[in-house]
C-alpha positions in Angstrom: 10.7 1.4 -6.0 8.2 3.9 -6.3 4.3 3.2 -6.8 2.5 6.3 -6.4 3.8 9.7 -6.5 2.4 13.0 -6.4 4.9 16.2 -7.4 4.3 19.9 -7.1 5.1 23.2 -8.7 4.1 26.9 -7.8 3.1 29.2 -10.4 2.7 33.5 -10.6 0.8 32.9 -13.5 -3.1 31.9 -12.7 -5.3 30.1 -14.8 -9.1 31.6 -15.0 -12.1 29.5 -13.9 -12.7 29.6 -18.1 -9.7 28.0 -18.5 -9.5 25.4 -16.4 -13.3 24.8 -17.7 -12.2 24.2 -21.2 -9.7 21.9 -19.6 -12.8 19.7 -18.4 -11.6 20.7 -14.8 -14.2 20.7 -11.8 -14.2 22.8 -9.2 -14.1 21.3 -5.6 -15.7 22.7 -2.7 -13.0 23.9 0.0 -13.7 26.8 2.4 -10.2 27.8 2.4 -9.3 27.8 -1.2 -10.3 27.6 -4.8 -9.4 24.2 -6.1 -10.2 22.5 -9.4 -9.4 19.0 -10.4 -8.9 17.6 -13.6 -9.0 13.4 -13.6 -8.5 11.7 -16.9 -11.4 9.0 -16.3 -11.5 7.7 -19.8 -7.6 6.7 -19.1 -6.2 5.6 -15.5 -2.6 5.5 -16.5 -2.6 9.6 -17.1 -1.7 11.7 -14.1 -4.4 13.3 -12.0 -3.9 17.1 -12.1 -4.7 19.4 -9.1 -5.3 23.2 -9.1 -4.9 25.1 -5.5 -5.2 29.0 -5.6 -4.2 30.2 -2.5 -5.1 33.7 -0.5 -1.3 34.6 -1.8 -1.8 35.1 -5.4 -0.3 31.8 -5.8 -1.4 28.6 -8.1 -0.4 25.1 -6.9 -0.2 22.9 -9.4 -0.2 19.1 -8.1 0.4 15.8 -10.5 -0.4 12.7 -9.0 0.1 9.3 -10.8 1.0 5.5 -10.6 4.5 5.6 -12.0 4.3 1.8 -12.8 1.0 2.0 -14.5 2.5 4.9 -16.7 5.3 3.3 -17.6 3.8 -0.4 -18.1 0.2 0.5 -18.4 -0.3 -1.5 -14.8 1.3 -1.9 -11.3 2.0 -5.0 -10.7 5.6 -4.5 -11.9 8.1 -1.9 -10.2 9.9 0.7 -12.0 13.6 0.8 -11.7 15.8 4.2 -11.7 15.7 4.5 -15.8 11.9 4.3 -15.6 11.6 7.1 -13.1 13.4 9.1 -15.7 11.2 8.2 -18.4 8.6 8.7 -16.2 9.7 12.4 -15.4 9.9 13.2 -19.1 6.3 11.9 -19.7 4.7 13.7 -17.2 6.6 17.0 -17.9 5.4 17.0 -21.4 1.8 15.6 -20.4 1.1 18.7 -18.1 2.6 21.0 -20.8 0.6 19.6 -23.5 -3.0 20.0 -21.3 -2.3 23.0 -19.5 0.3 25.0 -21.7 2.7 25.2 -18.6 6.2 24.6 -17.8 6.4 21.6 -15.5 9.5 20.3 -14.6 9.2 17.0 -12.8 12.8 16.5 -12.0 12.9 19.8 -9.8 9.5 19.4 -8.9 8.6 19.1 -5.0 7.9 15.5 -3.7 4.6 16.1 -1.6 3.2 12.7 -1.5 5.5 9.1 -2.5 4.9 5.6 -1.9 7.9 3.7 -2.0 7.2 0.1 -2.8 9.2 -3.4 -2.9 8.1 -7.0 -3.7 9.6 -10.0 -2.0 9.2 -13.5 -4.4 7.9 -15.9 -1.7 6.0 -17.7 -4.1 1.8 -17.7 -3.5 1.7 -19.9 0.1 4.9 -18.1 1.6 3.0 -14.6 0.7 0.0 -15.7 2.6 2.1 -17.2 5.2 3.9 -14.2 5.8 0.9 -12.3 5.9 0.0 -14.4 9.0 2.8 -14.1 10.5 3.1 -10.3 10.2 -0.6 -10.0 11.5 0.6 -10.5 14.7 3.4 -7.7 14.9 3.2 -4.2 16.1 4.6 -1.2 15.1 5.5 1.6 17.4 3.5 4.8 16.7 1.1 3.0 14.2 -2.2 1.5 14.3 -3.0 -1.7 12.9 -5.8 -3.0 10.5 -5.9 -6.5 9.2 -8.2 -6.7 6.5 -10.1 -9.8 5.1 -6.8 -11.8 6.1 -5.0 -10.9 3.2 -3.7 -6.7 3.9 -2.1 -5.3 6.7 -2.2 -1.6 7.2 0.0 0.2 9.7 -1.2 3.9 9.7 -0.5 7.2 11.4 -1.7 10.5 9.5 1.7 11.2 8.0 2.8 7.6 7.0 1.2 4.4 6.4 2.7 1.0 5.7 0.6 -1.3 3.5 1.4 -5.4 3.0 -0.3 -7.7 0.7 0.0 -10.5 -2.0 0.1 -8.4 -5.0 -1.4 -11.2 -7.1 -4.7 -11.5 -5.2 -4.9 -7.5 -5.5 -4.4 -8.0 -9.2 -7.2 -10.5 -9.8 -9.6 -8.7 -7.5 -9.7 -5.6 -9.8 -10.8 -8.1 -12.3 -9.7 -7.8 -16.2 -5.9 -8.0 -15.6 -3.8 -8.8 -18.5 -1.6 -11.9 -18.7 1.3 -9.7 -18.2 0.2 -7.8 -15.1 -0.8 -11.5 -13.2 2.8 -12.7 -14.6 4.5 -9.9 -12.5 2.8 -9.9 -9.6 2.7 -14.1 -9.1 4.4 -14.8 -5.9 5.2 -11.2 -4.6 4.7 -10.0 -1.4 4.4 -6.4 -1.7 5.5 -4.0 0.9 4.2 0.2 0.6 5.8 2.6 2.7 3.6 5.8 2.1 4.6 9.1 2.8 1.2 10.9 3.0 1.6 14.6 3.2 4.4 17.2 3.4 5.1 16.4 7.4 6.1 12.9 6.6 7.8 13.6 3.3 9.9 16.3 5.3 10.4 14.3 8.4 12.3 11.5 6.1 14.1 14.2 4.3 15.8 15.0 7.7 15.9 11.5 8.5 17.6 10.7 5.9 20.2 13.6 5.6 18.8 14.5 2.1 19.4 17.5 0.5 15.7 18.5 0.0 12.3 17.0 -0.8 12.8 17.5 -4.9 12.1 14.4 -7.0 15.9 14.0 -8.0 16.5 14.1 -4.0 14.3 11.9 -2.9 13.0 9.2 -5.7 16.3 7.0 -5.8 17.2 3.5 -5.5 19.3 4.4 -2.4 16.4 6.0 -0.9 13.8 3.2 -1.3 16.7 0.9 -0.1 17.5 2.6 3.2 13.9 2.8 4.0 13.0 -0.9 3.3 16.3 -1.8 4.8 15.2 0.0 8.1 11.7 -1.5 8.1 12.6 -5.2 7.5 15.1 -4.7 10.7 12.5 -2.9 12.6 10.1 -6.1 12.0 12.6 -8.7 12.1 11.1 -9.8 8.6 14.1 -12.2 7.9 13.6 -14.4 11.2 9.5 -13.9 11.1 9.5 -15.7 7.8 11.4 -18.7 9.3 8.9 -19.4 12.0 8.2 -22.9 11.8 6.9 -23.6 15.2 4.1 -25.8 15.6 0.6 -24.6 15.9 0.9 -25.9 19.5 4.0 -24.1 20.2 2.6 -20.9 19.1 -0.9 -21.3 21.0 0.9 -22.4 24.2 2.7 -18.4 24.4 -0.9 -17.1 24.5 -2.9 -19.5 25.9 -2.0 -22.4 28.8 -2.8 -26.0 29.8 -6.3 -27.2 28.3 -7.3 -24.3 26.4 -4.1 -24.6 24.1 -4.9 -28.1 23.3 -8.4 -27.5 22.4 -7.4 -24.9 20.1 -4.8 -27.4 18.6 -7.6 -29.9 18.3 -10.0 -27.3 17.0 -7.8 -26.6 14.1 -7.1 -30.0 13.4 -10.9 -30.4 13.0 -11.1 -27.4 10.9 -8.5 -28.7 8.5 -10.4 -32.3 8.1 -14.0 -31.2 8.0 -13.9 -27.3 7.0 -14.8 -24.3 8.5 -18.7 -25.6 8.6 -17.9 -28.3 10.7 -19.9 -26.8 13.8 -23.2 -26.9 11.7 -23.0 -30.6 11.7 -24.5 -31.9 15.3 -22.3 -34.9 15.4 -19.5 -32.8 16.1 -21.0 -31.3 19.1 -19.4 -27.8 18.9 -21.9 -24.7 19.3 -21.8 -21.5 16.8 -20.8 -19.6 20.0 -18.0 -21.4 20.9 -16.4 -21.8 17.4 -16.0 -17.9 16.8 -14.3 -17.7 20.2 -12.0 -20.4 19.4 -11.4 -18.7 15.8 -10.9 -15.4 17.7 -8.4 -16.9 20.2 -6.6 -18.4 17.1 -6.2 -15.2 15.7 -4.7 -14.1 18.7 -2.6 -16.6 18.5 -1.3 -16.1 14.9 -2.3 -19.7 14.0 -5.6 -18.6 12.2 -4.1 -19.2 8.4 -5.1 -16.9 5.7 -7.7 -18.2 3.0 -9.8 -20.2 5.9 -13.0 -18.6 5.3 -15.2 -18.0 8.5 -18.9 -18.8 7.4 -21.6 -16.0 7.7 
């Protein structure tokens, strides 16, 4: 439902520099505003607090955290609506205890939110889906495929991230058995509203009352967002793409080039991605990399095949 979240309240009462330093908040250089950040490095499950002092005499307090980490201690699982309510209470109590300020998370304005959903495809299915999703384009968003395992679609106000959750959890190291079990087999989709414009535009698009937590952070809003996303990328049909490699290659390349690339993939499967270093195959390094790039363009270079250095 929700992963990362940033909430905001504004105050007429201004904390002084001395008060903020006693909290161990660190001043951040800014040409426009006075900014202090309190980042609990000793406990990454706690919220990060940012104090912004604007010229109109207002103090903006931003509270950012991972809801799953706050509730479970790890972000492999996703919260339900009851967990969200519990998170509101934890956040409100934490801010009060640390700063002395009243912070009602329920009525706070949402300034950043990462909606999230896990699709259980099994580990092979998750990587196969990444391969297929890496071929699509989304209007108005730039695309980046990182390390054959993570796909980013981005613009300034919105981002979409898709990746096998278990791979991310294991890459960070020191994962608990509970975190690994919660991540296993899941393909994670994150739909991120990255600033006020991104939040406000979706509030308007979805016909919501306002951008406060109670309006935006609901299961209904999350469901509507991902239903629209999956419709846009034709996700169900994408999962059932069982065409052969040759059929996929022929969409992009014709004739002898298609046949060569199909044979190239068979050779990689049989001898491994270092096969070109063996002279008996008669395959030069430059030709190898051109074939890899063409296979990527055709969407048939499987995740997990490592390109040699």
